[in-house]
C-alpha angles and dihedrals in degrees: 000000000000093000091061092045094052099047095074091042092054091047092048095047108037093163089063097033097115094050092045091048091053092050090047092051091049092051094043090052091048090049091050093050099038107023114201091358085080085085090064093060115118116191124194122215095257092050091048089048089054095046093049092039084220097175095209138034091242091056091048089052090054092048093047091049091053093048094048092046089051090049093239089124136023119209121229131175122230127198103207122218116223089235095050138278124055149216116264126216131183094234143357088258090062094055114101122214091248127032132187111247103220094198096055098025092229135117113257128197114233111235138166087261096060104036127079141154121251128192124224125195105252120233110241 
């Protein structure tokens, strides 16, 4: 399924074709190995940078924008706990200034150091 989804994207965005192709290969391989569990994959920005071999953060931003617009990925925001895990939100606008860390049962201030986007494979 991912192969068919990526062909038009690659044709429409030739300047990002190699990065899109690498992401498509990664997802097609994951789908082949894991079936429907591919929709449980969560990819952080650094991992996506490595998969796409983006080369720069601006190129990664272009690739991510293409993949979100095409509904290949959905962006979520995670506030990470210092002891592991995190609390997931649909957007940055949904993130409060303070969250309750369920693992430590304490309030935790949201800062640039503990918040990051993650990308989930979108259900078609």
